[in-house]
TORPA-4810 file (N, C-alpha, C, O; in nm, 3 decimals):
<nodes>
NODE_1_-0.938_1.776_-1.065_-0.813_1.720_-0.966_-0.880_1.554_-0.961_-0.999_1.524_-0.971_X
NODE_2_-0.777_1.473_-0.944_-0.823_1.344_-0.922_-0.744_1.318_-0.756_-0.629_1.332_-0.716_X
NODE_3_-0.880_1.274_-0.687_-0.873_1.222_-0.540_-0.846_1.059_-0.533_-0.906_0.962_-0.580_X
NODE_4_-0.729_1.075_-0.453_-0.707_0.910_-0.417_-0.707_0.866_-0.275_-0.660_0.929_-0.180_X
NODE_5_-0.764_0.752_-0.274_-0.793_0.721_-0.157_-0.720_0.575_-0.141_-0.746_0.468_-0.195_X
NODE_6_-0.638_0.606_-0.062_-0.535_0.455_-0.083_-0.566_0.350_0.010_-0.618_0.397_0.111_X
NODE_7_-0.554_0.221_0.014_-0.593_0.189_0.163_-0.521_0.049_0.123_-0.525_-0.019_0.020_X
NODE_8_-0.457_0.034_0.242_-0.358_-0.103_0.231_-0.417_-0.218_0.273_-0.488_-0.209_0.373_X
NODE_9_-0.403_-0.324_0.220_-0.494_-0.464_0.215_-0.503_-0.483_0.375_-0.429_-0.433_0.461_X
NODE_10_-0.637_-0.588_0.395_-0.649_-0.577_0.558_-0.546_-0.694_0.595_-0.452_-0.713_0.518_X
NODE_11_-0.558_-0.773_0.708_-0.442_-0.864_0.766_-0.458_-0.982_0.643_-0.562_-1.011_0.585_X
NODE_12_-0.350_-1.029_0.627_-0.316_-1.107_0.541_-0.255_-1.249_0.656_-0.193_-1.218_0.758_X
NODE_13_-0.275_-1.368_0.630_-0.230_-1.460_0.641_-0.079_-1.470_0.691_-0.035_-1.519_0.794_X
NODE_14_-0.014_-1.406_0.583_0.192_-1.448_0.669_0.184_-1.293_0.739_0.274_-1.273_0.821_X
NODE_15_0.063_-1.150_0.713_0.123_-1.114_0.841_0.042_-1.129_0.964_0.029_-1.037_1.044_X
NODE_16_-0.005_-1.229_0.978_-0.047_-1.280_1.078_0.049_-1.359_1.137_0.037_-1.370_1.259_X
NODE_17_0.132_-1.413_1.090_0.253_-1.527_1.109_0.391_-1.472_1.114_0.486_-1.541_1.151_X
NODE_18_0.402_-1.324_1.069_0.487_-1.248_1.085_0.583_-1.269_1.015_0.699_-1.261_1.053_X
NODE_19_0.535_-1.308_0.870_0.611_-1.357_0.778_0.623_-1.240_0.681_0.524_-1.168_0.667_X
NODE_20_0.743_-1.209_0.606_0.776_-1.083_0.534_0.718_-1.122_0.419_0.753_-1.230_0.370_X
NODE_21_0.610_-1.034_0.349_0.547_-1.053_0.243_0.545_-0.944_0.127_0.480_-0.839_0.124_X
NODE_22_0.638_-0.997_0.027_0.677_-0.886_-0.064_0.529_-0.903_-0.173_0.407_-0.904_-0.155_X
NODE_23_0.613_-0.913_-0.279_0.550_-0.933_-0.417_0.562_-1.106_-0.501_0.513_-1.165_-0.597_X
NODE_24_0.662_-1.132_-0.387_0.667_-1.266_-0.486_0.559_-1.367_-0.383_0.473_-1.437_-0.437_X
NODE_25_0.573_-1.366_-0.249_0.468_-1.420_-0.154_0.334_-1.374_-0.152_0.330_-1.261_-0.103_X
NODE_26_0.218_-1.417_-0.187_0.055_-1.374_-0.176_-0.017_-1.450_-0.087_0.009_-1.567_-0.115_X
NODE_27_-0.085_-1.446_-0.004_-0.135_-1.509_0.115_-0.256_-1.406_0.113_-0.253_-1.284_0.101_X
NODE_28_-0.384_-1.510_0.129_-0.535_-1.459_0.184_-0.563_-1.382_0.263_-0.479_-1.379_0.353_X
NODE_29_-0.666_-1.296_0.279_-0.706_-1.233_0.402_-0.729_-1.319_0.508_-0.789_-1.422_0.475_X
NODE_30_-0.698_-1.308_0.630_-0.735_-1.348_0.743_-0.891_-1.390_0.782_-0.930_-1.442_0.677_X
NODE_31_-0.965_-1.394_0.846_-1.130_-1.339_0.905_-1.097_-1.200_0.944_-1.161_-1.105_0.897_X
NODE_32_-1.014_-1.187_1.015_-1.006_-1.045_1.086_-0.943_-0.926_0.979_-0.944_-0.810_1.019_X
NODE_33_-0.887_-0.956_0.842_-0.822_-0.926_0.786_-0.989_-0.881_0.681_-1.007_-0.760_0.665_X
NODE_34_-1.074_-0.960_0.631_-1.184_-0.951_0.561_-1.283_-0.832_0.650_-1.329_-0.737_0.586_X
NODE_35_-1.306_-0.844_0.778_-1.345_-0.787_0.866_-1.329_-0.631_0.859_-1.416_-0.544_0.857_X
NODE_36_-1.157_-0.621_0.856_-1.131_-0.476_0.855_-1.176_-0.378_0.730_-1.197_-0.256_0.726_X
NODE_37_-1.181_-0.482_0.627_-1.224_-0.423_0.459_-1.350_-0.420_0.487_-1.395_-0.309_0.457_X
NODE_38_-1.447_-0.505_0.540_-1.593_-0.459_0.553_-1.592_-0.327_0.642_-1.642_-0.222_0.603_X
NODE_39_-1.532_-0.343_0.760_-1.553_-0.205_0.832_-1.546_-0.066_0.730_-1.638_0.015_0.719_X
NODE_40_-1.420_-0.060_0.662_-1.371_0.041_0.609_-1.469_0.061_0.503_-1.467_0.181_0.476_X
NODE_41_-1.548_0.003_0.436_-1.638_0.029_0.286_-1.742_0.025_0.383_-1.807_0.118_0.334_X
NODE_42_-1.821_-0.016_0.501_-1.916_0.067_0.600_-1.860_0.205_0.605_-1.920_0.303_0.562_X
NODE_43_-1.761_0.207_0.651_-1.723_0.379_0.723_-1.746_0.473_0.601_-1.818_0.574_0.598_X
NODE_44_-1.664_0.415_0.494_-1.657_0.508_0.388_-1.781_0.540_0.336_-1.797_0.655_0.296_X
NODE_45_-1.901_0.436_0.327_-2.033_0.477_0.260_-2.089_0.567_0.384_-2.153_0.667_0.350_X
NODE_46_-2.074_0.545_0.506_-2.137_0.663_0.617_-2.146_0.777_0.591_-2.241_0.855_0.590_X
NODE_47_-1.962_0.795_0.552_-1.937_0.962_0.504_-1.932_0.990_0.368_-1.854_1.079_0.334_X
NODE_48_-2.022_0.914_0.249_-2.079_0.936_0.133_-1.976_0.952_0.070_-1.966_1.054_0.002_X
NODE_49_-1.879_0.867_0.075_-1.765_0.911_-0.019_-1.816_0.718_-0.123_-1.862_0.607_-0.095_X
NODE_50_-1.766_0.791_-0.237_-1.810_0.695_-0.312_-1.694_0.686_-0.439_-1.590_0.749_-0.419_X
NODE_51_-1.705_0.623_-0.549_-1.568_0.597_-0.612_-1.580_0.573_-0.751_-1.646_0.474_-0.783_X
NODE_52_-1.539_0.633_-0.826_-1.579_0.609_-0.972_-1.517_0.483_-1.047_-1.568_0.406_-1.127_X
NODE_53_-1.378_0.489_-0.989_-1.321_0.365_-1.019_-1.193_0.295_-0.911_-1.128_0.360_-0.829_X
NODE_54_-1.182_0.159_-0.936_-1.132_0.121_-0.823_-1.021_0.070_-0.870_-1.046_-0.024_-0.946_X
NODE_55_-0.876_0.096_-0.854_-0.737_0.057_-0.889_-0.646_-0.015_-0.827_-0.553_0.044_-0.773_X
NODE_56_-0.655_-0.180_-0.819_-0.575_-0.250_-0.713_-0.445_-0.346_-0.732_-0.418_-0.388_-0.845_X
NODE_57_-0.395_-0.366_-0.662_-0.266_-0.446_-0.696_-0.314_-0.556_-0.733_-0.417_-0.588_-0.674_X
NODE_58_-0.269_-0.641_-0.830_-0.349_-0.765_-0.881_-0.306_-0.901_-0.772_-0.363_-1.009_-0.785_X
NODE_59_-0.194_-0.877_-0.659_-0.176_-0.942_-0.578_-0.320_-0.966_-0.467_-0.395_-0.879_-0.423_X
NODE_60_-0.322_-1.097_-0.446_-0.443_-1.160_-0.415_-0.482_-1.070_-0.283_-0.592_-1.014_-0.293_X
NODE_61_-0.434_-1.055_-0.203_-0.489_-0.972_-0.033_-0.539_-0.830_-0.101_-0.645_-0.772_-0.076_X
NODE_62_-0.418_-0.779_-0.210_-0.500_-0.606_-0.238_-0.646_-0.629_-0.284_-0.737_-0.556_-0.245_X
NODE_63_-0.665_-0.732_-0.368_-0.726_-0.726_-0.443_-0.868_-0.761_-0.413_-0.962_-0.700_-0.464_X
NODE_64_-0.888_-0.917_-0.282_-0.972_-0.964_-0.206_-1.005_-0.804_-0.137_-1.114_-0.770_-0.182_X
NODE_65_-0.971_-0.738_-0.080_-0.987_-0.590_0.019_-1.059_-0.509_-0.092_-1.178_-0.478_-0.096_X
NODE_66_-0.974_-0.486_-0.169_-1.086_-0.406_-0.312_-1.231_-0.457_-0.307_-1.318_-0.373_-0.283_X
NODE_67_-1.267_-0.590_-0.327_-1.349_-0.631_-0.350_-1.454_-0.613_-0.276_-1.561_-0.571_-0.318_X
NODE_68_-1.418_-0.656_-0.113_-1.481_-0.624_0.033_-1.555_-0.460_0.012_-1.677_-0.441_0.010_X
NODE_69_-1.448_-0.347_-0.004_-1.455_-0.238_0.042_-1.603_-0.143_-0.058_-1.691_-0.065_-0.025_X
NODE_70_-1.540_-0.237_-0.249_-1.638_-0.162_-0.308_-1.686_-0.279_-0.430_-1.640_-0.278_-0.545_X
NODE_71_-1.781_-0.372_-0.383_-1.820_-0.456_-0.462_-1.871_-0.422_-0.620_-1.852_-0.488_-0.722_X
NODE_72_-1.937_-0.301_-0.603_-2.008_-0.285_-0.716_-1.940_-0.183_-0.781_-2.004_-0.118_-0.863_X
NODE_73_-1.771_-0.141_-0.752_-1.731_-0.032_-0.881_-1.641_-0.129_-0.948_-1.580_-0.226_-0.903_X
NODE_74_-1.650_-0.076_-1.075_-1.549_-0.108_-1.174_-1.374_-0.137_-1.075_-1.328_-0.064_-0.988_X
NODE_75_-1.327_-0.239_-1.117_-1.179_-0.250_-1.093_-1.105_-0.264_-1.168_-1.134_-0.363_-1.235_X
NODE_76_-0.989_-0.203_-1.211_-0.868_-0.237_-1.320_-0.758_-0.292_-1.220_-0.776_-0.275_-1.100_X
NODE_77_-0.666_-0.346_-1.257_-0.506_-0.432_-1.181_-0.413_-0.373_-1.240_-0.375_-0.389_-1.356_X
NODE_78_-0.386_-0.325_-1.186_-0.234_-0.276_-1.195_-0.078_-0.291_-1.157_-0.049_-0.229_-1.055_X
NODE_79_0.013_-0.349_-1.210_0.103_-0.397_-1.161_0.184_-0.278_-1.069_0.246_-0.302_-0.965_X
NODE_80_0.172_-0.166_-1.123_0.266_-0.087_-1.015_0.219_-0.060_-0.889_0.263_-0.003_-0.790_X
NODE_81_0.110_-0.123_-0.923_0.092_-0.107_-0.742_0.128_-0.238_-0.655_0.079_-0.240_-0.542_X
NODE_82_0.182_-0.315_-0.682_0.257_-0.434_-0.643_0.328_-0.402_-0.482_0.369_-0.290_-0.453_X
NODE_83_0.333_-0.505_-0.400_0.426_-0.494_-0.302_0.581_-0.440_-0.375_0.614_-0.462_-0.491_X
NODE_84_0.659_-0.368_-0.277_0.783_-0.404_-0.272_0.837_-0.542_-0.325_0.760_-0.637_-0.315_X
NODE_85_0.931_-0.557_-0.367_0.972_-0.688_-0.398_1.143_-0.736_-0.303_1.257_-0.710_-0.343_X
NODE_86_1.109_-0.800_-0.191_1.215_-0.831_-0.111_1.301_-0.947_-0.138_1.342_-1.025_-0.052_X
NODE_87_1.326_-0.951_-0.261_1.412_-1.051_-0.347_1.387_-1.215_-0.230_1.284_-1.269_-0.190_X
NODE_88_1.542_-1.250_-0.205_1.534_-1.394_-0.123_1.510_-1.366_-0.001_1.554_-1.463_0.061_X
NODE_89_1.449_-1.260_0.104_1.387_-1.238_0.142_1.232_-1.261_0.224_1.202_-1.278_0.342_X
NODE_90_1.151_-1.251_0.091_1.020_-1.259_0.082_0.976_-1.414_0.163_1.010_-1.521_0.114_X
NODE_91_0.931_-1.408_0.237_0.861_-1.541_0.250_0.896_-1.609_0.389_0.843_-1.707_0.441_X
NODE_92_0.998_-1.530_0.434_1.111_-1.520_0.561_1.054_-1.487_0.676_0.978_-1.391_0.666_X
NODE_93_1.064_-1.534_0.780_0.987_-1.453_0.928_1.081_-1.341_0.935_1.200_-1.343_0.904_X
NODE_94_1.022_-1.254_0.974_1.079_-1.111_0.987_1.124_-1.110_1.081_1.225_-1.042_1.068_X
NODE_95_1.115_-1.146_1.187_1.226_-1.130_1.308_1.360_-1.182_1.259_1.460_-1.111_1.258_X
NODE_96_1.358_-1.321_1.213_1.454_-1.401_1.143_1.570_-1.249_1.091_1.672_-1.200_1.138_X
NODE_97_1.481_-1.220_0.970_1.573_-1.103_0.873_1.609_-1.007_0.973_1.728_-0.977_0.987_X
NODE_98_1.525_-0.960_1.039_1.590_-0.860_1.130_1.704_-0.910_1.231_1.777_-0.835_1.296_X
NODE_99_1.705_-1.006_1.233_1.801_-1.095_1.326_1.984_-1.055_1.258_2.086_-1.008_1.309_X
NODE_100_1.951_-1.099_1.141_2.075_-1.143_0.996_2.125_-1.030_0.994_2.245_-1.021_1.017_X
NODE_101_2.041_-0.903_0.965_2.046_-0.804_0.897_2.036_-0.678_0.962_1.970_-0.597_0.897_X
NODE_102_2.069_-0.647_1.042_2.066_-0.555_1.110_2.116_-0.405_1.134_2.099_-0.314_1.215_X
NODE_103_2.178_-0.430_1.034_2.216_-0.256_0.968_2.133_-0.218_0.816_2.157_-0.134_0.730_X
NODE_104_2.057_-0.292_0.827_1.971_-0.237_0.707_1.806_-0.202_0.752_1.699_-0.194_0.691_X
NODE_105_1.844_-0.190_0.872_1.673_-0.207_0.954_1.721_-0.071_1.026_1.835_-0.031_1.005_X
NODE_106_1.629_0.003_1.115_1.612_0.086_1.212_1.585_0.060_1.369_1.590_-0.053_1.417_X
NODE_107_1.566_0.138_1.420_1.501_0.042_1.563_1.355_0.020_1.524_1.295_-0.071_1.580_X
NODE_108_1.292_0.096_1.432_1.175_0.042_1.484_1.147_-0.079_1.365_1.038_-0.117_1.323_X
NODE_109_1.259_-0.116_1.334_1.239_-0.268_1.244_1.197_-0.172_1.075_1.155_-0.243_0.983_X
NODE_110_1.208_-0.053_1.055_1.196_0.013_0.910_1.291_-0.053_0.812_1.403_-0.086_0.851_X
NODE_111_1.260_-0.071_0.713_1.361_-0.068_0.621_1.457_0.015_0.575_1.391_0.113_0.541_X
NODE_112_1.581_0.040_0.548_1.646_0.099_0.494_1.701_0.087_0.377_1.711_-0.024_0.325_X
NODE_113_1.757_0.228_0.302_1.757_0.169_0.143_1.908_0.123_0.167_1.980_0.150_0.263_X
NODE_114_1.943_0.031_0.030_2.018_-0.026_0.026_2.065_-0.195_0.029_2.167_-0.254_-0.009_X
NODE_115_1.939_-0.240_0.091_1.925_-0.359_0.085_1.942_-0.469_-0.034_1.980_-0.585_-0.017_X
NODE_116_1.908_-0.415_-0.142_1.909_-0.495_-0.327_2.003_-0.560_-0.338_2.006_-0.665_-0.403_X
NODE_117_2.122_-0.498_-0.262_2.230_-0.615_-0.309_2.291_-0.721_-0.231_2.388_-0.791_-0.263_X
NODE_118_2.190_-0.725_-0.075_2.188_-0.822_-0.053_2.090_-0.877_-0.070_2.121_-0.994_-0.092_X
NODE_119_1.953_-0.864_-0.076_1.852_-0.970_-0.071_1.815_-1.006_-0.236_1.726_-1.086_-0.265_X
NODE_120_1.896_-0.936_-0.337_1.823_-0.896_-0.452_1.712_-0.876_-0.562_1.678_-0.897_-0.678_X
NODE_121_1.669_-0.799_-0.395_1.514_-0.722_-0.473_1.490_-0.635_-0.540_1.558_-0.616_-0.641_X
NODE_122_1.348_-0.526_-0.492_1.398_-0.424_-0.602_1.462_-0.315_-0.517_1.489_-0.332_-0.398_X
NODE_123_1.486_-0.202_-0.582_1.544_-0.081_-0.475_1.441_0.032_-0.465_1.361_0.045_-0.558_X
NODE_124_1.436_0.116_-0.356_1.368_0.204_-0.328_1.315_0.289_-0.476_1.205_0.269_-0.526_X
NODE_125_1.403_0.371_-0.524_1.409_0.405_-0.662_1.331_0.344_-0.777_1.261_0.405_-0.858_X
NODE_126_1.361_0.184_-0.770_1.281_0.108_-0.878_1.116_0.156_-0.881_1.042_0.172_-0.978_X
NODE_127_1.080_0.176_-0.696_0.945_0.116_-0.683_0.900_0.292_-0.668_0.780_0.318_-0.669_X
NODE_128_0.972_0.372_-0.659_0.930_0.515_-0.671_0.924_0.556_-0.803_0.848_0.651_-0.819_X
NODE_129_1.004_0.497_-0.949_0.974_0.530_-1.012_0.840_0.477_-1.126_0.798_0.540_-1.223_X
NODE_130_0.805_0.372_-1.086_0.679_0.292_-1.123_0.566_0.362_-1.040_0.460_0.379_-1.102_X
NODE_131_0.570_0.399_-0.930_0.486_0.483_-0.890_0.452_0.617_-0.946_0.333_0.643_-0.961_X
NODE_132_0.547_0.711_-0.981_0.552_0.845_-1.037_0.490_0.848_-1.172_0.421_0.940_-1.216_X
NODE_133_0.528_0.706_-1.255_0.482_0.678_-1.375_0.310_0.663_-1.390_0.241_0.708_-1.482_X
NODE_134_0.256_0.574_-1.249_0.135_0.536_-1.226_0.066_0.680_-1.207_-0.003_0.732_-1.294_X
NODE_135_0.083_0.715_-1.129_0.013_0.864_-1.038_-0.005_0.950_-1.204_-0.116_0.992_-1.235_X
NODE_136_0.088_0.963_-1.279_0.068_1.067_-1.374_-0.004_1.051_-1.479_-0.070_1.120_-1.557_X
NODE_137_0.028_0.936_-1.462_-0.130_0.865_-1.588_-0.250_0.847_-1.511_-0.345_0.837_-1.589_X
NODE_138_-0.282_0.839_-1.408_-0.419_0.871_-1.333_-0.469_1.006_-1.305_-0.584_1.037_-1.275_X
NODE_139_-0.364_1.087_-1.320_-0.430_1.227_-1.271_-0.420_1.302_-1.421_-0.462_1.418_-1.426_X
NODE_140_-0.366_1.239_-1.547_-0.426_1.255_-1.707_-0.529_1.164_-1.731_-0.612_1.197_-1.816_X
NODE_141_-0.542_1.051_-1.672_-0.662_0.970_-1.726_-0.793_1.047_-1.652_-0.894_1.074_-1.718_X
NODE_142_-0.781_1.078_-1.514_-0.909_1.070_-1.467_-0.925_1.222_-1.374_-0.951_1.236_-1.254_X
NODE_143_-0.896_1.337_-1.489_-0.890_1.441_-1.400_-0.980_1.481_-1.296_-0.960_1.577_-1.221_X
NODE_144_-1.082_1.404_-1.294_-1.211_1.471_-1.193_-1.247_1.358_-1.110_-1.332_1.377_-1.024_X
NODE_145_-1.202_1.256_-1.121_-1.244_1.147_-1.027_-1.206_1.082_-0.927_-1.083_1.081_-0.915_X
NODE_146_-1.285_1.006_-0.820_-1.239_0.981_-0.730_-1.235_0.839_-0.717_-1.329_0.760_-0.722_X
NODE_147_-1.085_0.811_-0.695_-1.023_0.692_-0.711_-0.970_0.601_-0.587_-0.884_0.647_-0.513_X
NODE_148_-1.020_0.478_-0.566_-0.970_0.420_-0.448_-0.859_0.357_-0.513_-0.858_0.327_-0.633_X
NODE_149_-0.788_0.342_-0.451_-0.656_0.248_-0.466_-0.602_0.104_-0.382_-0.551_0.114_-0.270_X
NODE_150_-0.616_-0.001_-0.436_-0.575_-0.074_-0.313_-0.444_-0.159_-0.330_-0.436_-0.247_-0.415_X
NODE_151_-0.332_-0.123_-0.236_-0.202_-0.144_-0.249_-0.157_-0.225_-0.134_-0.227_-0.319_-0.097_X
NODE_152_-0.072_-0.203_-0.088_0.066_-0.285_-0.001_0.116_-0.162_0.069_0.116_-0.049_0.021_X
NODE_153_0.171_-0.204_0.220_0.221_-0.156_0.339_0.357_-0.047_0.285_0.358_0.073_0.314_X
NODE_154_0.457_-0.109_0.211_0.563_-0.046_0.194_0.583_0.012_0.069_0.672_0.097_0.067_X
NODE_155_0.502_-0.018_-0.075_0.411_0.074_-0.161_0.418_0.185_-0.121_0.504_0.273_-0.121_X
NODE_156_0.275_0.169_-0.071_0.194_0.323_-0.034_0.307_0.380_0.046_0.337_0.487_-0.007_X
NODE_157_0.408_0.351_0.183_0.514_0.458_0.222_0.589_0.497_0.090_0.597_0.618_0.068_X
NODE_158_0.622_0.447_0.037_0.726_0.489_-0.142_0.631_0.588_-0.160_0.668_0.705_-0.154_X
NODE_159_0.472_0.550_-0.188_0.353_0.684_-0.260_0.399_0.838_-0.171_0.347_0.937_-0.223_X
NODE_160_0.453_0.858_-0.093_0.523_1.002_-0.089_0.640_1.012_-0.089_0.674_1.129_-0.069_X
NODE_161_0.705_0.959_-0.099_0.859_0.973_-0.208_0.813_1.017_-0.308_0.833_1.132_-0.346_X
NODE_162_0.740_0.928_-0.370_0.707_0.968_-0.533_0.644_1.055_-0.589_0.661_1.112_-0.696_X
NODE_163_0.524_1.070_-0.467_0.478_1.212_-0.537_0.465_1.344_-0.455_0.406_1.440_-0.505_X
NODE_164_0.515_1.352_-0.342_0.533_1.402_-0.256_0.691_1.442_-0.188_0.701_1.534_-0.107_X
NODE_165_0.797_1.368_-0.227_0.898_1.401_-0.163_0.942_1.407_-0.083_1.042_1.477_-0.061_X
NODE_166_0.870_1.317_0.015_0.906_1.305_0.187_1.059_1.279_0.229_1.137_1.192_0.190_X
NODE_167_1.076_1.383_0.325_1.212_1.313_0.335_1.222_1.285_0.419_1.155_1.341_0.505_X
NODE_168_1.329_1.161_0.463_1.356_1.089_0.609_1.269_0.990_0.608_1.221_0.968_0.719_X
NODE_169_1.224_0.909_0.502_1.142_0.841_0.451_1.134_0.698_0.514_1.038_0.621_0.507_X
NODE_170_1.240_0.679_0.569_1.314_0.521_0.672_1.227_0.617_0.758_1.121_0.556_0.744_X
NODE_171_1.201_0.703_0.823_1.179_0.658_0.968_1.030_0.707_0.979_0.978_0.760_1.078_X
NODE_172_0.968_0.677_0.851_0.792_0.672_0.831_0.745_0.521_0.854_0.776_0.422_0.788_X
NODE_173_0.663_0.531_0.963_0.626_0.360_0.969_0.545_0.330_0.862_0.502_0.416_0.785_X
NODE_174_0.523_0.225_0.855_0.401_0.168_0.728_0.244_0.186_0.778_0.227_0.174_0.899_X
NODE_175_0.184_0.200_0.736_0.054_0.236_0.724_-0.025_0.065_0.796_0.010_-0.052_0.777_X
NODE_176_-0.102_0.104_0.852_-0.180_-0.066_0.898_-0.202_-0.126_0.839_-0.146_-0.096_0.733_X
NODE_177_-0.274_-0.232_0.827_-0.374_-0.323_0.759_-0.517_-0.191_0.768_-0.542_-0.107_0.854_X
NODE_178_-0.564_-0.213_0.678_-0.663_-0.146_0.575_-0.672_-0.002_0.671_-0.775_0.046_0.719_X
NODE_179_-0.535_0.047_0.682_-0.530_0.227_0.699_-0.535_0.276_0.554_-0.495_0.217_0.454_X
NODE_180_-0.613_0.442_0.568_-0.640_0.497_0.472_-0.578_0.609_0.446_-0.592_0.711_0.514_X
NODE_181_-0.490_0.599_0.327_-0.386_0.765_0.313_-0.497_0.853_0.184_-0.561_0.795_0.097_X
NODE_182_-0.495_0.963_0.201_-0.599_1.065_0.102_-0.459_1.152_0.064_-0.379_1.212_0.136_X
NODE_183_-0.471_1.125_-0.117_-0.404_1.245_-0.195_-0.474_1.309_-0.278_-0.576_1.260_-0.326_X
NODE_184_-0.428_1.434_-0.309_-0.510_1.461_-0.395_-0.400_1.496_-0.518_-0.287_1.534_-0.487_X
NODE_185_-0.440_1.482_-0.670_-0.411_1.513_-0.814_-0.375_1.590_-0.847_-0.404_1.623_-0.732_X
NODE_186_-0.311_1.717_-0.920_-0.343_1.753_-1.035_-0.184_1.713_-1.116_-0.091_1.648_-1.068_X
NODE_187_-0.196_1.788_-1.275_-0.093_1.755_-1.355_0.040_1.868_-1.292_0.137_1.893_-1.363_X
NODE_188_0.023_1.929_-1.148_0.146_1.951_-1.143_0.146_2.007_-0.963_0.207_2.090_-0.896_X
NODE_189_0.068_1.932_-0.947_0.094_1.914_-0.773_0.012_1.771_-0.734_-0.054_1.682_-0.787_X
NODE_190_0.071_1.822_-0.583_0.008_1.666_-0.470_-0.010_1.726_-0.378_0.070_1.814_-0.344_X
NODE_191_-0.126_1.696_-0.305_-0.167_1.766_-0.188_-0.189_1.629_-0.110_-0.267_1.545_-0.155_X
NODE_192_-0.097_1.605_0.042_-0.126_1.470_0.159_-0.240_1.536_0.235_-0.214_1.650_0.274_X
NODE_193_-0.368_1.484_0.265_-0.499_1.540_0.311_-0.457_1.475_0.473_-0.456_1.539_0.578_X
NODE_194_-0.424_1.330_0.454_-0.384_1.236_0.569_-0.293_1.115_0.535_-0.255_1.090_0.421_X
NODE_195_-0.261_1.040_0.651_-0.157_0.911_0.633_-0.223_0.801_0.732_-0.239_0.807_0.854_X
NODE_196_-0.253_0.707_0.649_-0.269_0.566_0.778_-0.375_0.639_0.860_-0.336_0.689_0.965_X
NODE_197_-0.536_0.656_0.817_-0.583_0.686_0.906_-0.703_0.576_0.956_-0.798_0.552_0.882_X
NODE_198_-0.691_0.529_1.053_-0.736_0.426_1.101_-0.881_0.413_1.106_-0.927_0.485_1.194_X
NODE_199_-1.000_0.322_1.023_-1.108_0.301_1.056_-1.148_0.233_1.119_-1.264_0.253_1.156_X
NODE_200_-1.092_0.141_1.156_-1.117_-0.024_1.182_-1.064_0.009_1.331_-0.974_-0.072_1.351_X
NODE_201_-1.081_0.104_1.465_-0.988_0.092_1.556_-1.038_0.032_1.663_-0.972_0.035_1.768_X
NODE_202_-1.173_-0.040_1.659_-1.199_-0.140_1.755_-1.208_-0.266_1.681_-1.297_-0.346_1.709_X
NODE_203_-1.123_-0.290_1.589_-1.073_-0.450_1.572_-0.968_-0.424_1.590_-0.881_-0.512_1.588_X
</nodes>
């Protein structure tokens, strides 16, 4: 059984500025984001949760988060954990995108399928496919391991579709900065233990 602790990166500069940040735009963690990652590392250590390996998105904000949480654990970078590519929306203010393209968002501003033909970014199915490929590989290569995955909000949301076939995915909010999701994998099954658990409530 492969146990995945999946963390969204801490607050980035783009997050703090309300900028839509996908796989093209990459900003470092804010001081608050660094503190969030530090607290997650402390809380995991207090619960005696350790990792055999860290697998991180190569984007700076995720790499920084992984390094703060598990500085002494071997880290590999995998492009399949990168954030959803928002195409030409990447780097724009979120509120401007919501106002210009309301048909592609629900009332909570969750992105709906179908925007790729407008913004020339990724589709939900493209991201789901790369994540399924990654999880199959992790379950095969690390069948008895505890893994920390450092990734991104929309990508983590799509993970639930990739391995758990969650319906009504658009109604599921993205995880919070530094939120933790736990999933256990075998070659045949996937079990969700919790989604977006906060270890940083006081921040």
